Structure formats: C-alpha cells, structure tokens
C-alpha positions, 0 to 999 in steps of 0.5 A: 112693619113700617120700619122694615118696609121703609128701611129695607127698600129705602122708600123714605116714607113717613109713617102716615104715608105708609099706613095710608097707602094701598097695598098696590101703591106700596108694592109699586113703590117697592118695585120702583125702588128695587129697579132704581137700586138695580140701575145704580148697581149696574152703573157702578159696575160699568164705571 
C-alpha cells in the first residue's frame, strides 16, 4: 500500500511518515499532488 500510494501520487513520503499519517492527512496530500500535476500539465500545454 505504501509503494502504491507514494509512487502513484509522487508524495515522496518515508514509510514512517506514511504509516503515521491519518487518513485525512493522506487524502489531503494526494489531492494536493493531483492539483500540482494538473497545473504542471496545463503549463506544458500552454507552452
């Protein structure tokens, strides 16, 4: 589960950070990573 969550969403968390996080913290980090990925993709498309 750790590898899937961190690799798929590019969180860059250590295993201890992942397992210590609450579900709310994990979900917020995933949403932030997805928003950042969308912004990067939009910037590339405009270039």
